[in-house]
N, C-alpha and C positions, 0 to 999 in steps of 0.2 A: 297484209303485211303480218310479220311474226313479232311485232313490237308489243311489248307491255307498257303502255304510257300513262302519265298522270298529267292531266291538264293543270297549268299553272295559272296563266292569266291571258286574257284576249288581248291581243297586239295591234289588231286593225281589220279592216274589211275593205272589199272592193267588189266591183261589178264589171262584167264584160259580156259582149255577143260572141257567142260560139257558133259554129257551123256543124250541124249534125247531118250527115249524109242522107238520113231517111227523114227527120222532121224539119230540116231547113234552120234558119236562124233561131238561136234560142238565148234569151238573158239568162245569164249565171251570176249568182250572187255567193260570194265566199267571205267567210269569216277565219281569220288567223289567230291561232292561239300558240302561245309559248308552252312547251310540254317537256316532261322529263322522261327519260328511258335509260335503263342500264345498258350499257354497251353490249350488243351481239351482232352478229353477222346479219344484214338484212337479206331477206329473201321475198319475192313478190309471189303472190298468188296469180294464176292465169286466168284472172277474170275481166282482164281489159282495163283501160283507163291510164294506167301507168306503164310506162315503158322501162323505166330505170329508177331506182332508189338507193343512196348510198349516204354515208356520214362523210361530213367535211369538217376539218379543223376550223377553228374561227379565222384564221389566217387565210386559208384556202377559200372560204365562204366570201371573202371580200374580192376575189378575183371572178366570180361566176357572173355570167350575163343574165341580168333579170329584167323583166317588164318593167318600164319607166313607172308604172302605178304601183309595182308590187316592191320596189326598191325602197321607200321610205318605211313600209311595214317590216320587212327583213332588216333594214338598219335599226330600228326601233328595238327589235327582239335581239339582235346582237349586242347593243348597248346594255340591254338588261343583264344578259349572261357573260360580257367580258369582265374579267377581273378589273376590279376598280384600282386606280392609282391613287391611294390616299397618301397625303403627306402628314408628318407628324407634327 
């Protein structure tokens, strides 16, 4: 991708079994970070792995279909970046 990012903080991790056509089943471990980047149009490099990448407004992200084990991680990250509603 063409994004210049700054990692802010770790927000979670998970593990799953993926099927590789050549190597068979593989255990994958993923660590998720909250990151910051200036807005630019996203372009993917043709190296495989990702089919698509795009920006979402916070409201739109609430409508995404996510894997059950990833949902709490994304929810935690969204809570950290959502504008807080402080009362005076």
